[in-house]
FIVEXNU-886314 format. One record per residue (C-alpha): residue in three letters; y, x, z. Coordinates in nm, 2 decimals. Example, Ala and Ser with C-alpha at 12.3 -4.5 7.8 and 13.67 -1.06 7.14 Angstrom:
// residues 2
+--------+--------+--------+--------+
! residu !     yy !     xx !     zz !
+--------+--------+--------+--------+
!    ALA !  -0.45 !   1.23 !   0.78 !
!    SER !  -0.11 !   1.37 !   0.71 !
+--------+--------+--------+--------+
This chain:
// residues 381
+--------+--------+--------+--------+
! residu !     yy !     xx !     zz !
+--------+--------+--------+--------+
!    MET !  11.40 !   9.52 !  -1.03 !
!    PRO !  11.37 !   9.38 !  -0.68 !
!    VAL !  11.57 !   9.08 !  -0.58 !
!    GLU !  11.88 !   9.16 !  -0.38 !
!    ILE !  12.02 !   8.90 !  -0.13 !
!    ILE !  12.39 !   8.92 !  -0.05 !
!    GLU !  12.57 !   8.72 !   0.21 !
!    VAL !  12.88 !   8.54 !   0.08 !
!    LYS !  13.19 !   8.68 !   0.25 !
!    ASN !  13.48 !   8.71 !   0.00 !
!    SER !  13.65 !   8.48 !  -0.24 !
!    GLU !  13.48 !   8.61 !  -0.55 !
!    GLN !  13.14 !   8.56 !  -0.39 !
!    VAL !  13.24 !   8.20 !  -0.29 !
!    ARG !  13.33 !   8.14 !  -0.66 !
!    GLN !  12.99 !   8.27 !  -0.77 !
!    PHE !  12.81 !   8.07 !  -0.51 !
!    ILE !  12.99 !   7.74 !  -0.61 !
!    SER !  12.97 !   7.79 !  -0.99 !
!    PHE !  12.61 !   7.91 !  -1.01 !
!    PRO !  12.44 !   7.57 !  -1.08 !
!    ASN !  12.71 !   7.49 !  -1.34 !
!    HIS !  12.59 !   7.80 !  -1.53 !
!    LEU !  12.22 !   7.73 !  -1.46 !
!    TYR !  12.24 !   7.37 !  -1.60 !
!    ARG !  12.51 !   7.42 !  -1.86 !
!    HIS !  12.28 !   7.29 !  -2.14 !
!    ASN !  12.12 !   7.01 !  -1.93 !
!    PRO !  12.27 !   6.67 !  -2.02 !
!    ASN !  12.16 !   6.51 !  -1.69 !
!    TYR !  12.33 !   6.75 !  -1.46 !
!    VAL !  12.65 !   6.63 !  -1.30 !
!    PRO !  12.88 !   6.90 !  -1.17 !
!    PRO !  13.06 !   6.83 !  -0.84 !
!    LEU !  13.44 !   6.87 !  -0.81 !
!    THR !  13.50 !   7.24 !  -0.74 !
!    GLN !  13.77 !   7.17 !  -0.48 !
!    ASP !  13.53 !   6.94 !  -0.29 !
!    GLU !  13.27 !   7.22 !  -0.28 !
!    ILE !  13.54 !   7.46 !  -0.15 !
!    ASN !  13.65 !   7.22 !   0.12 !
!    ILE !  13.29 !   7.18 !   0.25 !
!    TRP !  13.32 !   7.53 !   0.40 !
!    ASP !  13.67 !   7.49 !   0.54 !
!    ARG !  13.69 !   7.39 !   0.91 !
!    LYS !  14.02 !   7.21 !   0.84 !
!    GLU !  13.86 !   6.99 !   0.58 !
!    ASN !  13.50 !   6.94 !   0.71 !
!    ALA !  13.47 !   6.79 !   1.06 !
!    ALA !  13.10 !   6.87 !   1.08 !
!    LEU !  13.19 !   7.24 !   1.11 !
!    ALA !  13.32 !   7.17 !   1.46 !
!    PHE !  12.96 !   7.15 !   1.58 !
!    SER !  12.78 !   7.35 !   1.31 !
!    GLU !  12.74 !   7.71 !   1.20 !
!    PHE !  12.63 !   7.85 !   0.87 !
!    LYS !  12.57 !   8.14 !   0.64 !
!    ARG !  12.56 !   8.14 !   0.26 !
!    TYR !  12.37 !   8.38 !   0.03 !
!    ILE !  12.35 !   8.46 !  -0.34 !
!    ALA !  12.05 !   8.63 !  -0.50 !
!    LEU !  12.09 !   8.90 !  -0.76 !
!    LYS !  11.82 !   9.02 !  -1.01 !
!    ASP !  11.88 !   9.26 !  -1.29 !
!    GLY !  12.25 !   9.27 !  -1.19 !
!    LYS !  12.29 !   8.89 !  -1.25 !
!    ILE !  12.32 !   8.60 !  -1.01 !
!    ALA !  11.98 !   8.43 !  -1.00 !
!    GLY !  12.01 !   8.19 !  -0.71 !
!    ARG !  12.19 !   8.07 !  -0.40 !
!    ILE !  12.12 !   7.91 !  -0.06 !
!    ALA !  12.31 !   7.80 !   0.25 !
!    VAL !  12.15 !   7.79 !   0.60 !
!    MET !  12.30 !   7.57 !   0.87 !
!    ILE !  12.25 !   7.47 !   1.23 !
!    ASN !  12.39 !   7.13 !   1.34 !
!    HIS !  12.43 !   7.18 !   1.71 !
!    LYS !  12.50 !   6.82 !   1.77 !
!    GLU !  12.16 !   6.74 !   1.63 !
!    VAL !  12.00 !   7.02 !   1.84 !
!    ASP !  12.17 !   6.91 !   2.16 !
!    GLU !  12.15 !   6.53 !   2.13 !
!    MET !  11.80 !   6.51 !   1.97 !
!    GLY !  11.64 !   6.82 !   2.08 !
!    LEU !  11.55 !   6.90 !   1.72 !
!    ARG !  11.56 !   7.28 !   1.69 !
!    LYS !  11.60 !   7.29 !   1.32 !
!    VAL !  11.77 !   7.50 !   1.06 !
!    ARG !  11.89 !   7.30 !   0.76 !
!    PHE !  11.90 !   7.46 !   0.42 !
!    GLY !  12.09 !   7.34 !   0.12 !
!    TRP !  12.28 !   7.44 !  -0.19 !
!    LEU !  11.95 !   7.58 !  -0.30 !
!    ASP !  11.94 !   7.67 !  -0.67 !
!    PHE !  11.74 !   7.94 !  -0.85 !
!    ILE !  11.61 !   8.05 !  -1.18 !
!    ASP !  11.24 !   8.00 !  -1.25 !
!    ASP !  11.14 !   8.32 !  -1.07 !
!    ARG !  10.92 !   8.29 !  -0.76 !
!    GLU !  11.05 !   8.63 !  -0.62 !
!    VAL !  11.40 !   8.48 !  -0.62 !
!    SER !  11.31 !   8.15 !  -0.45 !
!    ARG !  11.09 !   8.34 !  -0.19 !
!    ALA !  11.37 !   8.58 !  -0.11 !
!    LEU !  11.62 !   8.29 !  -0.07 !
!    LEU !  11.40 !   8.08 !   0.15 !
!    GLN !  11.31 !   8.38 !   0.36 !
!    LYS !  11.67 !   8.39 !   0.47 !
!    ALA !  11.63 !   8.04 !   0.61 !
!    VAL !  11.32 !   8.15 !   0.80 !
!    ASP !  11.51 !   8.46 !   0.92 !
!    TYR !  11.80 !   8.25 !   1.04 !
!    ALA !  11.57 !   8.02 !   1.23 !
!    GLN !  11.40 !   8.31 !   1.40 !
!    GLN !  11.73 !   8.47 !   1.49 !
!    HIS !  11.85 !   8.15 !   1.66 !
!    GLN !  11.52 !   8.05 !   1.82 !
!    MET !  11.48 !   7.74 !   1.60 !
!    GLU !  11.14 !   7.59 !   1.54 !
!    MET !  11.16 !   7.46 !   1.18 !
!    ILE !  11.35 !   7.47 !   0.86 !
!    GLU !  11.42 !   7.16 !   0.64 !
!    GLY !  11.60 !   7.10 !   0.31 !
!    PRO !  11.76 !   7.06 !   0.08 !
!    MET !  12.02 !   6.89 !   0.28 !
!    GLY !  12.38 !   6.92 !   0.40 !
!    PHE !  12.53 !   6.95 !   0.75 !
!    THR !  12.47 !   6.58 !   0.84 !
!    ASN !  12.27 !   6.28 !   0.74 !
!    LEU !  12.55 !   6.15 !   0.53 !
!    ASP !  12.56 !   6.46 !   0.30 !
!    LYS !  12.36 !   6.50 !  -0.01 !
!    ALA !  11.99 !   6.55 !   0.05 !
!    GLY !  11.65 !   6.56 !  -0.11 !
!    MET !  11.50 !   6.76 !  -0.39 !
!    LEU !  11.43 !   6.56 !  -0.71 !
!    THR !  11.06 !   6.52 !  -0.77 !
!    MET !  11.08 !   6.24 !  -1.03 !
!    GLY !  11.36 !   6.14 !  -1.27 !
!    TYR !  11.46 !   6.47 !  -1.42 !
!    ASP !  11.54 !   6.29 !  -1.74 !
!    ARG !  11.79 !   6.06 !  -1.58 !
!    LEU !  12.16 !   6.12 !  -1.54 !
!    ALA !  12.24 !   6.24 !  -1.19 !
!    THR !  12.49 !   6.05 !  -0.97 !
!    MET !  12.79 !   6.18 !  -0.78 !
!    ILE !  12.60 !   6.17 !  -0.45 !
!    GLY !  12.26 !   6.29 !  -0.57 !
!    LEU !  12.13 !   6.64 !  -0.60 !
!    TYR !  11.99 !   6.75 !  -0.93 !
!    ASN !  11.72 !   7.02 !  -0.99 !
!    ALA !  11.47 !   7.14 !  -1.25 !
!    PRO !  11.10 !   7.04 !  -1.22 !
!    TYR !  11.00 !   7.39 !  -1.11 !
!    TYR !  11.19 !   7.37 !  -0.78 !
!    PRO !  10.93 !   7.17 !  -0.58 !
!    GLN !  10.65 !   7.38 !  -0.73 !
!    HIS !  10.82 !   7.69 !  -0.59 !
!    LEU !  10.86 !   7.54 !  -0.24 !
!    GLU !  10.50 !   7.41 !  -0.23 !
!    ALA !  10.37 !   7.75 !  -0.34 !
!    LEU !  10.56 !   7.91 !  -0.04 !
!    GLY !  10.38 !   7.67 !   0.20 !
!    LEU !  10.66 !   7.42 !   0.26 !
!    HIS !  10.55 !   7.05 !   0.28 !
!    LYS !  10.70 !   6.71 !   0.24 !
!    GLU !  10.91 !   6.60 !   0.54 !
!    LYS !  11.10 !   6.29 !   0.42 !
!    GLU !  11.08 !   6.09 !   0.09 !
!    TRP !  11.36 !   5.90 !  -0.07 !
!    VAL !  11.34 !   5.65 !  -0.36 !
!    GLU !  11.62 !   5.54 !  -0.60 !
!    TYR !  11.62 !   5.22 !  -0.80 !
!    GLU !  11.80 !   5.10 !  -1.11 !
!    LEU !  11.84 !   4.73 !  -1.18 !
!    GLU !  12.00 !   4.52 !  -1.45 !
!    PHE !  12.23 !   4.25 !  -1.31 !
!    PRO !  12.15 !   3.89 !  -1.43 !
!    GLU !  12.42 !   3.72 !  -1.64 !
!    ILE !  12.37 !   3.41 !  -1.43 !
!    LEU !  12.33 !   3.42 !  -1.05 !
!    PRO !  12.01 !   3.24 !  -0.96 !
!    GLU !  12.07 !   2.90 !  -0.80 !
!    LYS !  11.85 !   2.98 !  -0.50 !
!    VAL !  12.07 !   3.28 !  -0.41 !
!    LYS !  12.38 !   3.05 !  -0.42 !
!    LYS !  12.22 !   2.79 !  -0.20 !
!    PHE !  12.07 !   3.04 !   0.05 !
!    SER !  12.39 !   3.23 !   0.08 !
!    ALA !  12.58 !   2.91 !   0.15 !
!    LEU !  12.32 !   2.82 !   0.41 !
!    ILE !  12.34 !   3.16 !   0.59 !
!    ALA !  12.73 !   3.16 !   0.58 !
!    GLU !  12.73 !   2.81 !   0.75 !
!    LYS !  12.46 !   2.88 !   1.00 !
!    TYR !  12.61 !   3.20 !   1.14 !
!    ALA !  12.98 !   3.11 !   1.07 !
!    LEU !  13.02 !   3.41 !   0.84 !
!    GLN !  13.30 !   3.47 !   0.59 !
!    VAL !  13.36 !   3.72 !   0.31 !
!    LEU !  13.68 !   3.91 !   0.35 !
!    HIS !  13.90 !   3.94 !   0.04 !
!    PHE !  14.15 !   4.22 !  -0.01 !
!    LYS !  14.46 !   4.20 !  -0.22 !
!    ASN !  14.49 !   4.58 !  -0.25 !
!    LYS !  14.32 !   4.90 !  -0.13 !
!    LYS !  14.58 !   4.93 !   0.15 !
!    GLU !  14.44 !   4.62 !   0.32 !
!    ILE !  14.10 !   4.79 !   0.34 !
!    LEU !  14.23 !   5.08 !   0.55 !
!    PRO !  14.20 !   4.90 !   0.89 !
!    TYR !  13.83 !   4.84 !   0.82 !
!    VAL !  13.73 !   5.20 !   0.74 !
!    PHE !  13.66 !   5.31 !   1.10 !
!    PRO !  13.48 !   4.98 !   1.19 !
!    MET !  13.26 !   5.03 !   0.88 !
!    PHE !  13.14 !   5.37 !   1.00 !
!    LYS !  13.10 !   5.24 !   1.36 !
!    LEU !  12.89 !   4.96 !   1.21 !
!    LEU !  12.69 !   5.22 !   1.02 !
!    ASP !  12.61 !   5.38 !   1.36 !
!    GLU !  12.49 !   5.05 !   1.49 !
!    THR !  12.28 !   5.00 !   1.18 !
!    TYR !  12.09 !   5.33 !   1.19 !
!    ARG !  12.10 !   5.44 !   1.55 !
!    SER !  11.74 !   5.33 !   1.60 !
!    LEU !  11.62 !   5.59 !   1.35 !
!    SER !  11.48 !   5.90 !   1.51 !
!    THR !  11.67 !   6.13 !   1.29 !
!    TYR !  12.01 !   5.97 !   1.31 !
!    THR !  12.31 !   6.11 !   1.51 !
!    PRO !  12.63 !   5.91 !   1.56 !
!    ILE !  12.93 !   5.99 !   1.34 !
!    THR !  13.24 !   6.14 !   1.51 !
!    ASP !  13.59 !   6.01 !   1.45 !
!    GLU !  13.67 !   6.34 !   1.28 !
!    GLN !  13.38 !   6.30 !   1.04 !
!    ILE !  13.50 !   5.95 !   0.95 !
!    GLN !  13.84 !   6.09 !   0.87 !
!    THR !  13.67 !   6.36 !   0.65 !
!    TYR !  13.48 !   6.10 !   0.45 !
!    LYS !  13.78 !   5.87 !   0.43 !
!    ASP !  14.00 !   6.16 !   0.29 !
!    LYS !  13.72 !   6.26 !   0.04 !
!    TYR !  13.61 !   5.92 !  -0.10 !
!    PHE !  13.88 !   5.66 !  -0.03 !
!    LYS !  14.08 !   5.77 !  -0.33 !
!    LEU !  13.78 !   5.67 !  -0.55 !
!    LEU !  13.72 !   5.33 !  -0.39 !
!    HIS !  13.84 !   5.00 !  -0.54 !
!    LYS !  13.88 !   4.67 !  -0.35 !
!    ASP !  13.65 !   4.49 !  -0.59 !
!    TYR !  13.36 !   4.73 !  -0.52 !
!    ILE !  13.37 !   4.68 !  -0.14 !
!    VAL !  13.21 !   4.38 !   0.04 !
!    CYS !  13.30 !   4.30 !   0.40 !
!    ILE !  13.15 !   4.01 !   0.60 !
!    ALA !  13.30 !   3.90 !   0.93 !
!    ASN !  13.19 !   3.65 !   1.20 !
!    SER !  13.40 !   3.36 !   1.33 !
!    GLN !  13.58 !   3.61 !   1.57 !
!    GLY !  13.69 !   3.82 !   1.28 !
!    GLU !  13.45 !   4.10 !   1.37 !
!    LEU !  13.29 !   4.30 !   1.10 !
!    VAL !  12.91 !   4.23 !   1.09 !
!    SER !  12.82 !   4.37 !   0.75 !
!    PHE !  12.96 !   4.58 !   0.46 !
!    ALA !  12.85 !   4.73 !   0.14 !
!    ILE !  13.03 !   5.00 !  -0.07 !
!    THR !  12.97 !   5.04 !  -0.44 !
!    MET !  13.16 !   5.24 !  -0.70 !
!    PRO !  13.18 !   5.26 !  -1.07 !
!    SER !  12.96 !   5.54 !  -1.20 !
!    TYR !  13.16 !   5.86 !  -1.22 !
!    SER !  12.88 !   6.07 !  -1.36 !
!    GLU !  13.01 !   6.10 !  -1.71 !
!    ALA !  13.37 !   6.14 !  -1.59 !
!    LEU !  13.25 !   6.44 !  -1.38 !
!    GLN !  13.07 !   6.59 !  -1.67 !
!    LYS !  13.39 !   6.56 !  -1.89 !
!    ALA !  13.61 !   6.69 !  -1.61 !
!    LYS !  13.39 !   7.00 !  -1.57 !
!    GLY !  13.45 !   7.03 !  -1.20 !
!    SER !  13.83 !   6.98 !  -1.20 !
!    LEU !  14.07 !   6.69 !  -1.18 !
!    PHE !  14.34 !   6.90 !  -1.36 !
!    PRO !  14.48 !   6.91 !  -1.61 !
!    PHE !  14.28 !   6.62 !  -1.77 !
!    GLY !  13.99 !   6.54 !  -1.53 !
!    TRP !  14.19 !   6.27 !  -1.35 !
!    TYR !  14.21 !   6.08 !  -1.68 !
!    HIS !  13.83 !   6.06 !  -1.71 !
!    PHE !  13.81 !   5.93 !  -1.36 !
!    LEU !  14.08 !   5.67 !  -1.42 !
!    GLN !  13.90 !   5.55 !  -1.74 !
!    ALA !  13.56 !   5.53 !  -1.55 !
!    GLY !  13.73 !   5.31 !  -1.29 !
!    LYS !  13.88 !   5.08 !  -1.54 !
!    LYS !  13.60 !   5.05 !  -1.80 !
!    ASN !  13.24 !   5.09 !  -1.70 !
!    THR !  12.90 !   4.92 !  -1.74 !
!    ARG !  12.73 !   5.11 !  -1.46 !
!    ALA !  12.79 !   5.12 !  -1.08 !
!    ASN !  12.64 !   5.31 !  -0.79 !
!    PHE !  12.54 !   5.17 !  -0.45 !
!    TYR !  12.66 !   5.40 !  -0.17 !
!    LEU !  12.65 !   5.25 !   0.18 !
!    ILE !  12.54 !   4.94 !   0.36 !
!    GLY !  12.58 !   4.85 !   0.72 !
!    ILE !  12.45 !   4.54 !   0.90 !
!    HIS !  12.49 !   4.48 !   1.27 !
!    PRO !  12.14 !   4.47 !   1.44 !
!    ASP !  12.22 !   4.11 !   1.57 !
!    TYR !  12.24 !   4.00 !   1.20 !
!    GLN !  11.96 !   4.20 !   1.05 !
!    ARG !  11.67 !   4.00 !   0.91 !
!    ARG !  11.89 !   3.68 !   0.90 !
!    GLY !  11.95 !   3.66 !   0.53 !
!    VAL !  12.29 !   3.84 !   0.53 !
!    THR !  12.18 !   4.06 !   0.24 !
!    SER !  12.18 !   3.74 !   0.02 !
!    LEU !  12.56 !   3.70 !   0.09 !
!    ILE !  12.61 !   4.07 !   0.01 !
!    PHE !  12.43 !   4.05 !  -0.32 !
!    GLN !  12.61 !   3.73 !  -0.42 !
!    GLU !  12.95 !   3.89 !  -0.36 !
!    ILE !  12.85 !   4.21 !  -0.54 !
!    TRP !  12.73 !   4.00 !  -0.84 !
!    ARG !  13.06 !   3.81 !  -0.85 !
!    ASN !  13.27 !   4.14 !  -0.84 !
!    PHE !  13.05 !   4.31 !  -1.10 !
!    SER !  13.06 !   4.01 !  -1.34 !
!    LYS !  13.44 !   4.03 !  -1.34 !
!    LYS !  13.43 !   4.41 !  -1.40 !
!    GLY !  13.16 !   4.40 !  -1.68 !
!    ILE !  12.91 !   4.59 !  -1.47 !
!    LYS !  12.56 !   4.54 !  -1.61 !
!    TYR !  12.35 !   4.81 !  -1.43 !
!    LEU !  12.34 !   4.92 !  -1.07 !
!    GLU !  12.18 !   5.24 !  -0.94 !
!    THR !  12.11 !   5.26 !  -0.57 !
!    ASN !  12.17 !   5.56 !  -0.35 !
!    PRO !  11.87 !   5.75 !  -0.22 !
!    GLU !  11.69 !   5.52 !   0.03 !
!    LEU !  11.42 !   5.64 !   0.27 !
!    GLU !  11.09 !   5.52 !   0.14 !
!    GLU !  11.01 !   5.33 !   0.46 !
!    ASN !  11.36 !   5.17 !   0.48 !
!    LYS !  11.23 !   4.83 !   0.35 !
!    SER !  11.53 !   4.64 !   0.51 !
!    VAL !  11.76 !   4.79 !   0.24 !
!    GLN !  11.51 !   4.77 !  -0.05 !
!    VAL !  11.46 !   4.39 !   0.01 !
!    LEU !  11.82 !   4.35 !  -0.11 !
!    TRP !  11.70 !   4.41 !  -0.47 !
!    GLN !  11.35 !   4.27 !  -0.46 !
!    ASP !  11.42 !   3.96 !  -0.67 !
!    TYR !  11.60 !   4.15 !  -0.95 !
!    HIS !  11.32 !   4.36 !  -1.09 !
!    PRO !  11.43 !   4.70 !  -0.96 !
!    VAL !  11.29 !   5.00 !  -1.14 !
!    ASN !  11.20 !   5.30 !  -0.92 !
!    HIS !  11.33 !   5.57 !  -1.16 !
!    LYS !  11.39 !   5.86 !  -0.92 !
!    ARG !  11.22 !   6.02 !  -0.62 !
!    ARG !  11.33 !   6.30 !  -0.40 !
!    ARG !  11.22 !   6.47 !  -0.08 !
!    THR !  11.30 !   6.73 !   0.18 !
!    TYR !  11.06 !   7.01 !   0.25 !
!    SER !  11.00 !   7.16 !   0.59 !
!    LEU !  10.82 !   7.45 !   0.75 !
!    THR !  10.73 !   7.53 !   1.11 !
!    VAL !  10.87 !   7.87 !   1.21 !
!    THR !  10.74 !   8.12 !   1.46 !
!    GLU !  10.83 !   8.48 !   1.53 !
!    GLN !  10.56 !   8.59 !   1.29 !
!    THR !  10.65 !   8.35 !   1.00 !
!    ASN !  10.70 !   8.54 !   0.67 !
!    LEU !  10.69 !   8.38 !   0.33 !
!    LEU !  10.44 !   8.52 !   0.09 !
!    LEU !  10.38 !   8.44 !  -0.28 !
+--------+--------+--------+--------+
């Protein structure tokens, strides 16, 4: 039977769209399901500030009467207007190992680009550069993280067969924390702190972190605004991320560094690994999912590195040594032995230098794929 593509419009189709990867990977021990409510909120304009400047469509693929795939296509008009990048983003791309299915799904991205006079498609990615992005090309046998996409090895093969090519490449590292902090790190950190009059901020509770949330994201803008693909974060987006992730943060997993005027010049956010908790919760915090999250926050040997921001005036001045020293101190108290980084652009050496002395293992790679679109573009197998 031919593949049938249906636009997601009603609540039952939304449920099918969201639950498809959970069914597809139900026997895969490395797949980590997202929280279902978070997936629902992504498409709600009251919950996702990026929808104020974005539009989208979602589709599911049917073959032999069964759901065989899904895709979302999006236009971020802020990106189009501010950067002149006429691009359709595609994401939430999952499909069975059937090239007719993957072709039909990706053709919807091409069609959407043609309908809106866009010049290219790129994915998998979300609405903004802070959303999950990148198709796994190495590390299929490693447990996924809460902020990383997971896919089977046949995904990139399908996209490449359809003529899509690599656009951006990300690397992820795992490192084992030393039991004893190297003396050179201690001495260098002390030197940097004295030279630039820097201090590590200490918080008694999570409430004391709240005033720094917006400054952290503004600092993130300062850190990455020089990148050609970066668009500044709106206050509404900051509130969205704050509402979504703040409940999972712990004061001992956040490092903030200020100058002598009390201004934030650098920060780093880590979290205990919630991968196994998400697997046990099966997409829901209730009735018992919250317990698994609570346990993961209390007792864990693994952590994930999420965000780092360093003001341009303090970049390449050794501030990363201060950050690592404080992360090490906090992890030592918590019993954390392993750290997995978030996806880092391959050319972003300024972040990767943070780990260079600790024998990082590049255990995952991922990439986005793109295709130039004209009026005549039609995907063929």
